[in-house]
C-alpha positions in Angstrom: 21.1 -143.1 -19.6 20.0 -145.5 -22.0 16.4 -144.2 -21.8 17.6 -140.7 -22.1 19.7 -141.6 -24.9 16.9 -143.4 -26.4 14.6 -140.2 -26.2 14.1 -138.7 -29.5 16.2 -135.6 -30.4 13.1 -133.7 -31.4 11.8 -133.8 -27.8 15.1 -132.6 -26.4 15.1 -129.6 -28.7 11.6 -128.7 -27.7 12.4 -129.0 -24.1 15.4 -126.8 -24.4 13.4 -124.3 -26.3 10.7 -124.2 -23.6 13.3 -123.9 -20.9 14.9 -121.0 -22.8 11.5 -119.3 -23.2 10.8 -119.8 -19.5 14.2 -118.3 -18.7 13.5 -115.3 -20.9 10.1 -114.8 -19.4 11.6 -115.1 -16.0 14.2 -112.6 -16.8 11.6 -110.3 -18.4 9.4 -110.6 -15.4 12.4 -109.8 -13.1 13.3 -106.8 -15.2 9.7 -105.6 -15.3 9.3 -106.1 -11.6 12.5 -104.2 -11.0 11.4 -101.4 -13.2 8.0 -101.3 -11.6 9.6 -101.3 -8.2 11.7 -98.3 -9.2 8.7 -96.4 -10.6 6.7 -97.2 -7.4 9.6 -96.0 -5.3 9.8 -92.8 -7.3 6.1 -92.3 -7.2 6.1 -92.9 -3.4 8.9 -90.4 -3.1 7.0 -87.9 -5.2 3.9 -88.6 -3.2 5.8 -88.1 0.0 7.1 -84.8 -1.3 3.6 -83.8 -2.5 2.3 -84.6 1.0 5.1 -82.5 2.5 4.3 -79.6 0.2 0.6 -79.9 1.0 1.5 -79.8 4.7 3.7 -76.7 4.1 1.0 -75.1 1.9 -1.6 -75.8 4.6 0.6 -74.2 7.2 1.2 -71.2 5.0 -2.6 -71.0 4.3 -3.4 -71.1 8.0 -0.8 -68.3 8.6 -2.1 -66.3 5.8 -5.7 -66.7 7.1 -4.5 -65.6 10.5 -2.9 -62.5 9.0 -5.9 -61.8 6.9 -8.1 -62.0 10.0 -5.8 -59.6 11.9 -5.7 -57.2 9.0 -9.5 -57.5 8.5 -10.0 -56.7 12.2 -7.6 -53.7 12.1 -9.2 -52.5 8.9 -12.6 -52.9 10.5 -11.5 -50.8 13.5 -9.9 -48.2 11.2 -13.0 -48.0 9.0 -15.2 -47.8 12.2 -13.1 -44.8 13.4 -13.1 -43.1 10.0 -16.9 -43.6 9.8 -17.3 -42.0 13.2 -15.2 -39.1 12.2 -17.1 -38.7 9.0 -20.4 -38.8 10.9 -19.1 -36.1 13.3 -17.9 -34.0 10.4 -21.2 -34.4 8.7 -23.1 -33.3 11.8 -20.7 -30.3 12.1 -21.3 -29.3 8.5 -25.1 -29.6 8.9 -25.0 -27.6 12.1 -22.9 -24.9 10.4 -25.2 -24.8 7.4 -28.2 -24.3 9.7 -26.4 -21.4 11.4 -25.5 -19.9 8.1 -29.0 -20.3 6.8 -30.4 -18.6 9.9 -27.9 -15.8 9.5 -28.7 -15.4 5.8 -32.4 -15.3 6.6 -31.8 -12.6 9.2 -29.6 -10.7 6.8 -32.2 -10.9 4.1 -34.9 -9.6 6.5 -32.6 -6.8 7.6 -31.8 -5.9 4.0 -35.4 -5.9 3.1 -36.2 -3.6 6.0 -33.3 -1.3 4.9 -34.4 -1.3 1.3 -37.9 -0.4 2.5 -36.5 2.4 4.7 -34.3 3.6 1.8 -37.3 3.6 -0.5 -39.3 5.6 2.1 -36.4 8.0 2.4 -36.0 8.3 -1.4 -39.7 9.1 -1.6 -39.3 11.7 1.1 -36.2 13.1 -0.7 -38.1 13.3 -4.0 -40.8 15.2 -2.2 -38.2 17.5 -0.6 -36.5 17.9 -4.0 -39.8 18.9 -5.5 -40.2 21.4 -2.7 -36.7 22.7 -3.2 -37.2 23.1 -6.9 -40.3 25.0 -6.2 -38.6 27.2 -3.6 -35.6 27.6 -5.9 -37.8 28.7 -8.7 -39.5 31.2 -6.5 -36.2 32.4 -5.1 -34.9 32.9 -8.7 -38.0 34.8 -9.5 -37.7 36.9 -6.4 -34.0 37.4 -7.1 -34.7 38.5 -10.6 -37.3 40.9 -9.4 -35.1 42.3 -6.7 -32.2 42.7 -9.1 -34.5 44.4 -11.5 -35.2 47.0 -8.9 -31.5 47.9 -8.6 -30.4 51.1 -10.3 -27.8 51.6 -13.0 -25.9 54.9 -12.9 -23.0 56.7 -14.5 -19.8 57.0 -12.5 -17.8 60.1 -11.8 -15.6 59.3 -14.8 -18.7 59.4 -17.0 -18.5 55.6 -17.6 -21.7 53.7 -17.5 -21.8 51.8 -14.3 -23.3 48.5 -13.6 -26.1 48.0 -11.1 -25.5 49.9 -7.8 -26.2 48.3 -4.4 -27.4 50.8 -1.8 -27.1 48.5 1.2 -25.7 45.1 2.3 -28.8 43.2 1.2 -28.7 44.6 -2.3 -24.9 43.9 -2.4 -25.7 40.2 -1.6 -28.0 40.2 -4.7 -25.2 41.5 -6.8 -22.9 38.9 -5.5 -25.4 36.1 -6.5 -25.6 37.6 -9.9 -21.9 36.8 -10.3 -21.0 39.4 -12.9 -18.3 41.1 -10.8 -16.3 40.6 -7.6 -17.2 42.6 -4.5 -15.2 43.6 -1.4 -17.0 45.3 1.5 -15.2 47.8 3.8 -15.7 50.2 6.7 -13.3 53.1 7.1 -12.8 55.6 9.9 -11.5 59.1 9.3 -7.7 59.0 8.9 -7.6 55.3 8.2 -5.8 53.8 5.3 -6.5 50.1 4.7 -6.2 47.6 1.9 -9.4 46.6 0.1 -9.1 44.0 -2.6 -5.9 44.8 -4.5 -6.0 48.6 -3.8 -5.8 50.8 -0.6 -8.3 53.3 0.6 -7.9 56.3 2.9 -10.8 58.4 4.4 -9.8 62.0 4.6 -13.1 63.8 5.4 -16.8 63.2 6.1 -19.9 65.3 6.3 -22.8 63.2 7.8 -25.4 66.0 7.4 -24.7 66.5 3.7 -23.9 62.8 3.1 -20.5 63.8 1.5 -17.0 62.5 2.0 -13.5 62.7 0.6 -11.6 59.5 -0.2 -8.1 58.8 -1.6 -7.5 55.6 -3.7 -4.1 54.1 -4.0 -3.7 51.7 -7.0 -0.8 50.7 -9.2 1.5 53.2 -7.5 -1.0 56.0 -8.3 -3.1 58.2 -6.1 -6.7 59.2 -7.0 -8.5 61.7 -4.8 -12.3 61.5 -4.8 -13.3 64.8 -3.2 -16.7 65.8 -1.8 -18.5 62.7 -3.3 -22.0 61.7 -2.5 -23.3 58.5 -0.9 -24.2 55.8 -3.5 -22.3 57.6 -6.2 -20.0 55.2 -8.2 -16.4 56.3 -7.9 -14.5 55.0 -10.9 -10.8 54.4 -11.7 -8.8 52.1 -13.9 -6.3 49.5 -12.5 -4.3 46.5 -13.5 -1.8 45.5 -16.2 -4.6 45.6 -18.7 -6.5 48.5 -17.2 -10.0 47.5 -16.2 -12.8 49.6 -14.6 -13.0 49.5 -10.8 -15.8 51.2 -8.8 -16.2 52.3 -5.2 -19.6 52.9 -3.7 -20.0 54.3 -0.2 -23.5 53.4 1.1 -23.5 55.2 4.5 -21.8 57.8 6.7 -22.3 57.8 10.5 -21.7 60.4 13.1 -18.5 58.8 14.2 -16.8 59.9 11.0 -17.0 56.4 9.5 -18.1 55.3 6.0 -19.2 51.8 4.9 -19.4 50.6 1.3 -17.8 48.2 -1.2 -15.3 47.9 -4.0 -16.4 46.4 -7.3 -13.9 44.8 -9.7 -14.1 42.9 -12.9 -14.5 39.1 -12.5 -11.1 38.5 -14.2 -9.2 41.1 -12.2 -6.4 39.9 -9.8 -7.6 38.7 -6.5 -6.0 39.8 -3.2 -3.6 37.4 -1.5 -5.1 35.2 1.3 -5.1 36.7 4.8 -1.7 36.1 6.5 0.3 36.0 3.3 
């Protein structure tokens, strides 16, 4: 005690200070060690969670890869089937186009042949038309000549008659001329029959003298043409606006029959159709 008591006070203060500093350092070290331990524990926990997440992500990645593989396989199969179908379709289209091309070529050949045949026919028709024109021109010339040979006479009323046909052939020429309308008839003695819009009755014939007696019924009137000659125009007026009608008898035979025609203006009323 005496030695301690004898130690200088300056040394005692320094020692206490050193002990205090050491205590503070120890306490600081303890606190730092505790804090570091907490951080390490937290980091270890985070690391463990990270490893767990990595494990889960790896599992998810493997599952996703497996699914992708299955999907890729299915897609590959689907694409393979679609490609096959497309190839089949393409072959069908090519085959159909080939058939259509052959059909088109055949149709073109047939059309060309038909056009050639039509051209030949047209050429023949042109030749025929040329011949027809020539024949028509000749016919018109012959017709004009034949009509020119027909006679024009005065009728029994003193009216100037048109051209007179003396037989059926000449009557056909007059019909072609088209100036008037003509109705042929044959009458037996005692007959009364309609001709055009009038009626005719044969009363008497004289084949030797080529004379006859005829009665005409028109517009509720009666005209007797007595002892007339063959090819003599027998004239009378008929219609609402009276127009000149003519009767010509061309022949008389031994059976008391006469044959001839009635001539009427082109605008005269026409007889009703047969059966009406």
